[in-house]
N, C-alpha and C positions, 0 to 999 in steps of 0.2 A: 504494500500500500504506500502511495506517495504521502509525504508529509504535507500538512496544510498549515494555515496561518495561525498566529497567536490569537487573532480576533475570532477565528472559527472555534478555537478551543474555548474561549470565554463564552461564546454563544452556546456551545453544547452544554456547558455547565449551568447555563440559565442565569437570569438576573438574580442578584443577591437580595435577601430580605434585610434591608437596612434597619437599624434601630428606629429611625424616624417613621418608616413605613409600618413596622411592627406595632407601634403605639398609635397609629392613625386610626380614626374611626372609620366605619364602613364608607366606601367611596361611592357617592351617588352616580358617578359616571357609569357604573355597571348597569344600573336600571335603565338608563337611556340607551346604552349599547345593545342590551338584550331586547328592550321593548320597542325601540325606534329604528334600529338597523334593519336592513332589508337585503334580500338576495337579488342581485341584479343579473338578469339573464344575458348571456353572451351568445354570439353566433355559434351554432353547433350543439346547442342544448346544455352547455355548462353554465354555471353561475358563480359569482363571487359575492361575498358578504361585505356590505358597505355601510358605514355609519357616519353621517355628517351632522355637524352642529354649526350654529351661528349664521351670520349673513354678511355679505360684502365681498369685495374683490380686492386682490386676487384670491382665488380658492387655494387653500393649503392642502396638499395631499401627502400623507405620511405612509412610508413603506417600512416594514419591520425586517430585522436581521434573520439570518439562517436559524431555523429551529423555532422561530417566534411567530405569534399571530398578533392581531391588532391590539390586544390588551396591554402590550408593553408601552403604549402611548397614553394610558389612562390617567397619568399624573400631569399630563401637559395639554390634552385636547380641550378640556373645559376652559382653562384660562385663555387659550388662543382663540376660542370661539367667542370671547367677549369683544374681539376686535375685527374678526373676519370669518368667513366660512372655512371650516376645516374638516377634512374627511380622513378616516382611517379605513383600512380594508384588510381582510384575511386573504392572503395569496392562496392559490389553488392548493388544496391539501392541508391547509391550516385552519384551526378554529371551526368556523361555520361554513367554510367553502369546500365543496367536494374536490377530490383530487383531479389533477389535470394530466394530460399525456406527458410521458417522459421523452427526453430528458428535461428536467426543470432547470434549464440554463437561463442566462440573462436574455437571450433573444426571445425565448418562449414567454418569460415572465413580463418582459416589456411589451410584447404583443398583447398579453392579457390586460396590462394596464391601459394601453391605448383603447382596447375594446370596452373596458369598464368605463372609462371617462366618457366615451361616446354614448354608450348605452344608458348611462345614468344622466346624460345631458348636463354634465358639469362643464361650464364654459371656461376656456383659458383666457389669457395665459395663467399658468399655475406657479405657485411656489412649492417646489418639491422638497420633501424632507426624507432622508434615507438613513437608516441605522445599519452599521456594519456591512454585511453582504449586499443589502439593498442599495448601497452606493453604486454598484454596477448597474442596477435597474434604472435608477433615476438619472444617472449620467448618460446611459444609453438613450433614454427618452429625450434628454436635452440635446444630445448629438443629432438625433433624428428630427426633432421638432424645435429648433432653437427659437422660433417666433412664438411658440406656445409655452415657453418657460420664462417666467419673470424673475426667478431667483431660486437659489437652492441653499439648504442647510444640511450638511452631512455630519452625522453623529458618530464619532470614532469609526470612520468608514474603512471598508476594505479597499485595497489599492491594487492596481494592475501589477501583475508579476510579483506580488508581495511574498509569495512562498519562497522563491529563491533568495530573496533579500533577507527575510527573517530566519529562514532555516540556518543560514550561515551565522547569524548573530546569536541565535538562541537554541542550540542543539538540545539542551536539557529540557526545555519546554516541549520540544517535539517528541521526546520520549514519553512524556506525560500524555501527550495528545493521542498516541496510539491506543491507550486504554479507553479514552473517551470515544474514539471512533468505533472501537470494537463494541462498546456498550450500546451505542446508537444502532448499530447493525443488529444486535441481539434484540433490541426493542422493536425494530421494524419487521422482524421475522413474523410471518402470518401465523405460525404455530407456536409462538412464544408462550412459555408456561406462565400461569398466573403469578408465581413468585418472582419471575423475571419482570413482568409488567409492573409489579408493585414497586420495584426498585428503579423503574425507568423515569418516572416523572415526579417532581416535587408535589407536595400537597397543594390544594387550592390556595390562591393568593389570600394573604391575611386581611386585605381590605374588602374582601367579597362580602356583601350584605348577607345576613342570616337567611333571608327569604330566598336567596339564590343558591345556597349551599345544598349539596346532595343531588344536584341536577347535571353533574358532569361539566359545569361551566368553569372555564379556566384550567381544565385538566387535559393534557395531551393524550391522544389515543394512537393506535397503531398506524393509522393513515398519516398522521402528522410526523411520526418517526420515519416512515417510508419516504415521505416527501423530503425530509431533512437529509436523508441518505442520498437521494437523487441530487439535491442541491450540492451536497459535499462532493459528489462525483464530478459534477460540472464545474465546481469552483476553480480547480486548477487548470483543467484541460480545455474548457470552453469559455468561461466568463471573461478572463483577461483577453483572450484572443479576439473575442467578439467586440468587446468594448474598445480595444486598441484599434481594431479595423474601422470602427465608426468614429474614432476620436476626431475632434475638431476644436478650434478655439471657441470659447464662449463669450468672446468680446468683452464687454464691460458689465456682464450680468452680475448682480449682487450674489456673492457666494461666501458662505461662512463654513469653515471646517472646524469641528470641535474635536480635540485630541485629549483622550483621557490619560491622566498621569500614571494610572496603576494597571493599564491593560497588560503591560509587559512584565509585571512583577509576578514571579512564580516561586512559591516556597521551595527552598532547597537549591535554587539556581545560584551559581556563583555571582557575586556582585558585579564583576566585570561583564558577565554575560547580560545581566539585567540592564546595565548602562548601555551596552552596545545595541540591545534590542530596542530600548527606549529611543535612542538616537535614530535608529533606522526607521522606527514607526513614525516619528515626527517628520523625518525626511520624506517619507512616502506621502504624508499628508500635505507637506509643502508643495509637492509636485501636483497634487490635485487642486490645491488653491490657485496654482499658477495657470490653471485653465482659463481664468478670467483676470483681466487687469484690475478688477476690484476684489479679487479673492483674498481671503485672510485665513490663516490657520491659528486657532487659539487653544492654548493648553488649559485644561480644566483640572486644577489640582484637587487631590482628595477624591477623585472619581475613578471607578473602574469602567469596564467596557459599556455598561448600561448607564450612561450619563442621564438619560431621561427618567430613570428610576431613582438614582442616587442624588443627582443635582438637577431636578426638573426645571428650576427657575433659569438655569443657564440656557437650556433649550428654548424655553418660552421667550426669553429675552432675544435670543438669536433669531428666532422666527419673526418676532415683532420688528426687529431691525430690518430684516430682509423684506418683509411686507411693506414697511414704510418706504424703503428705498425703491421698491417696485412701483409704488403709487406715485412717487416723485417723478419717476421716468415716464 
């Protein structure tokens, strides 16, 4: 098996339950997501689950990382909706969206996003927000449709050819990753034993209201693990190639890249390896920011890979900044 990126390792581990989140009251976002979201029919008989809030333009569209569904935006969507319309969706095979045809590579997932926006009659231009692996999808959309994208916020994003860069900088981390990948494949097996499935997913989110518990909400199933495996398989071999082939300058598009300070920290890794990986990770993000003359890469101290969970206000502020800049343009 080929080695994959540090960000993929973090995504497989899932978002951490921070002390602040553990002590938070039930999040009312869940009620809106379950009660007001809808399945949007795509050509060919498939559907994707979409939940939009707020009013105004540009519309903000948020795409989740590998292994994740729309619930990872639950701490930021409501505040963003106070100033503009904002939508989250479950990619094919995640959450409330049925699986899609394989491979689940960037080309296929960007095709889905294009069809979703058209079928849902969401007008552009959009501000696209992508976490981790979704960086490939939103960048691909922007390369294909530069006039339909008013700005982007990339949250600790995956980068082109990052595997070769990070594997050299962090060999200890990649040894840990092999166990994570093997676990995901075991969880995706259609005949996985019940005791295996119990170890596959964390318990329901701590901020899930009592009325929604016990209904399988916020809990990953076999289809989600199978989709994650397909995305992992495409991550190295297809995603970078496809995105690089479509790459183009984004001109002066407002673009904010958020780099987590703790993504590259691995328990037991030599300090010099951690420092090298951190430098490489930031350098990759500098390269993404350079796609636009207005692109910036900002380091978020005290945050791991899931900035939107651990430091939600940072993401909220970045989106507000890009929305404001898009409106001025």
